[in-house]
TIDREN-388123 format. One record per residue: x, y, z of N, C-alpha, C, O in turn; residue in one letter. Coordinates in steps of 0.05 Angstrom, whole numbers, plus 5000, padded with zeros to 4 digits. Example, Ala and Ser with C-alpha at 12.3 -4.5 7.8 and 13.67 -1.06 7.14 Angstrom:
% residues 2
526448865156524649105156526449345156528549345169a/525749555142527349795143525850015157526850235161s/
% end
This chain:
% residues 230
413553622400415253762381415254062386413054182389m/417554182387417854472392417854612365419554552348t/416154812362415954962338417355232342416655382361t/419255302325420955542329420955712304421355612282t/420455972307420656162285423056342289423356452311f/424656372268427056532270426956752248426656682225i/427257002256427357212236430257242226432157192240t/430557342201433157382190434857132189437257132195g/433556912182434956642185436056532159436756302158a/436256692138437256592113440356582112441456472093n/441756702132444656702131445756732159444356792178k/448356702162449956762185448756642211448156402211s/448456802232447656692258444856582257444256372269l/442956712242440256602240440256332227438756152236g/441756302206441856042192443055822209442055602211y/445255892223446555692240444755622263444655382271e/443355812274441455752296439255562286438555372300t/438255612262436255442250437355162247435954962253a/439755142236440954872232441254722258440654482259r/442154862278442654732304439954642317439854432329r/437954812314435354742326433954512311432554352323l/434454492285433454262270434754012281433453812286v/437354022286438853792298437753722325437653492333e/436753932340435753882367432853782366431753722387a/431753752343429053642340426753852338424453772339g/427454102335425354312332424254302304425554232284h/421754382302420554442276421154742271419954912284t/422954792253423955062249422555202226422255082204v/421655442230420455612209422555832204423155992221l/423555842179425656022172424456282161423356282139l/424756492176423756752168425856912154428156932164g/425257042132427057212117425557402100423257352092a/426857632094425557842078425657772048423657812034r/427857662039428257612011427257332004428357132014d/425157311988423957041982425956851970425956611977p/427556941951429356761937431456641956431856401957e/432656821972434756721991433456562013434656362022r/431156652022429756502043429056222035429456032050g/427856202012427055932002429455751998429355512004r/431655861987434055701982435155602009435955372011a/435255772029436355692055434555482068435455292079a/431955532066430055342078430155062064430054862077a/430555062038430754812023433254662032433154422035e/435454802035437954672044437654552071438654332076t/436254682089435854582116433554382119433354242139l/431854372099429454202100427354312119426054152133g/427054572119425054702136423154872119423454892095v/421054982132419155142117419955442118420655542139r/419755572095420355852093417856022097415655952087f/418056232113415856422117417056702112418856792126v/415956842092417057112086416157302108413857302117r/418157472117417557672136419457902133421957862132i/418458142132419958392132419258522159417058632162d/421158522177420558622205419958912206418959012226v/420459062184419859352184417059412173416359652171t/415559212165413059252152410759112168410758862171d/408859272177406659162193405158942179404558732191d/404558992154402958792139404458532135403258322137a/407058552129408658312126408858152151408657902151s/409258282174409458142200406758012207406657792216v/404658162202401958052208401357812191400257612200r/402157822165401757602147403357362155402457132153a/405857402165407457182174406257042198406156792199a/405257202217403957082240401456922232400956712243a/399957032213397556892204398256632189396856432191e/400556642175401556402161402156182180401355952176n/403556252202404256052222401755942236401555712242v/399956122242397456042255395855842237394755652247a/395855892211394355722193395755452189394355252186a/398355452188399855202182400555042207400054792208h/401755172227402555022251400655052274400354862290e/399155272275397155312296398155392323396655452341g/400855392326402055462352404955532348405955492326t/406155652368409055712367410155692395408955792414l/412455562397413655522423416055712428416455812450d/417555772407419955942410419956142387419556082364v/420456392395420856612376423756712379424456802401l/425256712358428056822359428057082342427957072318v/428257302356428357562342431357612335432857732350n/432057522311434857532302435357742281437657842280n/433357822266433858012244435058272255434158382275a/437158362241438458612250440258722228441058582210g/440858982231442659112213444759262228444359342251v/447159292216449259442228448859742225449459902243l/447859822202447360112197449860252188451960132182g/449660512186451860682177454260662196453960682221t/456660632185459060642201460960852189461560842165v/461861042206463561252195463961472216463361422239g/464861702208465261922227462662002240460562032226p/462662032266460162082280458862342271456362362272v/460462532262459162782253457562752227456062932220e/457962522214456462482189453762342194452062322176d/453262242218450862092224448462282223448562502234y/446262192211443862352210441562212224441761982233t/439462362228437062242240435962012223435061812234a/436162032197435261812180436961562184435961342183a/439561602190441361372194440461212219440260972219d/440061352241439261222266436361102264435860892275i/434661242250431961142246431960882231430360702238s/433660852211433760602196434660372213433560152210a/436660422230437560202248435460132269434959892273v/434360332281432360272302429860142290428559972304l/429160202266426760082253426959782251425059632254d/429359682245429859392243430359272271428959092279v/432359382284433359252308431659282333431659102350n/430159492334428559542358425559542352424059382364v/424659722334421759722327420959462315418759362320v/422659352298422059092286421658872306419858702304g/423358872327423058672348420358702363419058502368l/419658952368417058992382414758912363412858782372v/414958982338412958912318412458612316410258512317r/414658462315414558172312413558042338411857862337v/414558132360413658022386410658062390409257882399t/409758302384406858362387405258172369403158072378h/406058132345404457962326404457672334402457532330a/406657572345406957282350406257212379406056972385f/405857402396405257342424402757172428402856992444l/400557222414398257052417398856752410397756572424p/400456712390401256432383402956312405402656082412l/404856472415406656372436405056292461405756102474l/402956432466401356382490399656122488398356052507r/399656002465398355742462400355512469399555282471t/402855582474404855382481405055342511404555522526s/405655092520405955042549408655162559408955192583p/410455222541413055332550414055542529415955492515n/412655772529413355982509415956122515416456192538p/417656152495420356262498420856472476420256422453v/422056702484422956892465425956942469426856982492i/427456932448430357002449430757242432430257242407v/431757452444432457702429435557702425437057692444n/436357712400439257722395440258002398439658182382v/441758042420442858302426445858302420446658162402s/447458452435450258462430451758582454450658762468s/454158492458455858622479456358912472457159072490g/456158982446456459262438454359442450454559692449m/452159322460450059482472450259482503448459592516g/452459372514452859362543454759582552456959602542s/453859732571455659942583458059812596460359902592f/457659592611459759462624461859342605464259372609g/460859212584462659072565464259272549466659242545v/462859482539464259672521466259852536467859982524t/465959862563467860022579470059852591471659952607q/470159592585472059412597474359382577474059262556d/476759482583479059462565479859182558481359142538p/479058992574479758712568477958592547478558372537a/475858722540473858622520474358752493474958982491r/474058592472474458692445472458902438473059082422v/470058892450468059092445468859382452467859572441e/470759402470471659672479473459802458474060042461s/474259662438476059772417474559892394475760022376r/471859872394470359962371468360182380467560202403y/467760362360465760562365463560522343464060592320a/461360422351459060382333456560502346454860352356l/456360762347454260892362451460812355449860752373p/450760792330448060732322447360442329445260382341l/449060252321448559972327448559922357446759782367y/450460042371450659992400448160102414447159972432s/447260332406444860442419442360262414440760232432a/442260152390439959982384440059722401437959632410s/442459612405442659362420442359412450441459232464k/443059652459442459722487439459722491438459632512a/438059832472435059832473433959552472432059492487a/435059382456434159102455434358962482432558832491v/436659002495437058872521435158992542434058842558t/434759252542432959372561430059282556428559222575m/429259272531426659172524426258892535424158822545l/428358732532428158452542427558442572425858292580t/429058592587428658582616425958692624424658592642t/425058902610422459012617420158832608418158812623q/420458712585418358522576418258292595416058192601y/420558202605420557972624419058032649417857852661a/419158282658417658362681414658352676413058282694r/413858422652410958442646409858172637407558102644e/411358022621410357772610411057532629413057392624l/409557502649410057302669409757012658410756822669k/408256992636407656722625409556652602409256442590d/411456822596413356772575416256822585416757012599v/418056642578420856682585422156832562422056742539k/423357052569424557232548427357312557427657432579i/429357252541432057312547433557432523432657412500n/435857562529437457682508440057522505441257442525a/440857472481443357312475445357492462444757652444a/447857472471450157602458451857402444453057232457d/451857402417453557212403456557272405458157092399p/457257512414460057582415461057662387459457662368g/463557732385464657812359464857562341466557392345q/463057552322462757312305463557382276462857602266t/464957202263465857242236463557232216462957022205a/462357472212460157492193460657742176462757872179t/458757812159459058052143458958302160459958512152d/457758282184457658512203460458592211461058822214f/462158392216464858442227467058422207469358442214t/466358392181468358372161469958112163472258092155g/468557902174469857642177471657612202472957412205g/471657812220473257802244471657672266469257702268l/473057512283471757402306471657102306472856972288g/470256982325470056692327468056592306466756742292h/467756332305466056202284463156262289462256332311s/461556232268458656272270457556062289455656112303v/458655822288457755612306458055692336456255652352a/460355822342460755922369458856152376457756172398e/458456322356456656552360453856462366452356602381g/452956242354450256152357449756012383447455962391a/451855952398451555792423449555912442447755772452e/449856172448448156302468445256302458443356282474s/444856342432442156352421440756082424438556062433i/442255872416441155602417440655522446438555402452v/442455592464442055522492439455642503437955512517t/438955902497436556032507434055942492431855952504l/434355852468432055752452431155472461429055382454a/432855342477432255062485431855042515432054822526t/431355262529430955242558428255102564426355122549i/428154982587425754842596424055022613424555262615g/421854912624420055072641421355212664420255412674p/423555102674424955222697427255402688428855482705d/427355472663429555632652429355922661427356012672g/431456082655431556362664429756542647428756462626p/429256772658427856982643429057252651429957292674t/429057442633430057712638433057722641434157892654g/434457522628437357512630438757592604437557582582q/441257682606442957762584445457582585447057612603f/445657402566447657192567449257162542448257202520l/451857092545453456992523454056702528452956592547d/455756582513456256292516457756222541457955992549r/458856432555460256382580458556442605459356362627s/456256572601454656642624453456912623453157032601g/452757032646451457282647453357512641455757502646s/452157722628453657962621452758202637450458212645l/454558402641453658652654451958812635452258792611p/450358982646448659152630450159392620449159562606w/
% end
């Protein structure tokens, strides 16, 4: 049985990923910051809820200890928790605005990965999936044929560029763990105001990377159609 922990899994892409992995036979641990929403989502899916606030060291450490005590191991970590951050005129952005986005999307990812890595290393096939975005790709955002080229989201895009780079660099260092970045594409969630393809389609790349075998890729940036430019 494959045990999978997903952060930010009480709604949208995280929830759909959890649902799909339950269908695939995974033992899913649903991580969320809000206990009420997290428990409700976990109950609906028939999985176990683990509270985690990716911006808080103590919360992340407690979540890892919780999994160690109950499951004793972890096979797949999906770093899904993320925020869009401030959207508006670029001259209005402050240091506090970018710090808030980076704390969740980038520092939070590092915090969670660090805490759960010892558990992952007890697995015969440890896998990490970092949910990134085409909005963090230089190639994608400069391609007029791509929808991402029509938007300007400096803070979010910078954070997701960092996520993808962290993924490739971690993959070089962590030879015993497969670690990849997934781009859900423009998905109809609260992030996009309901614009884009379905959440089911958005979750495809995440689910694909969460279910790779021992011969699967590492250090890759993929959407549901294949590899993406950096």
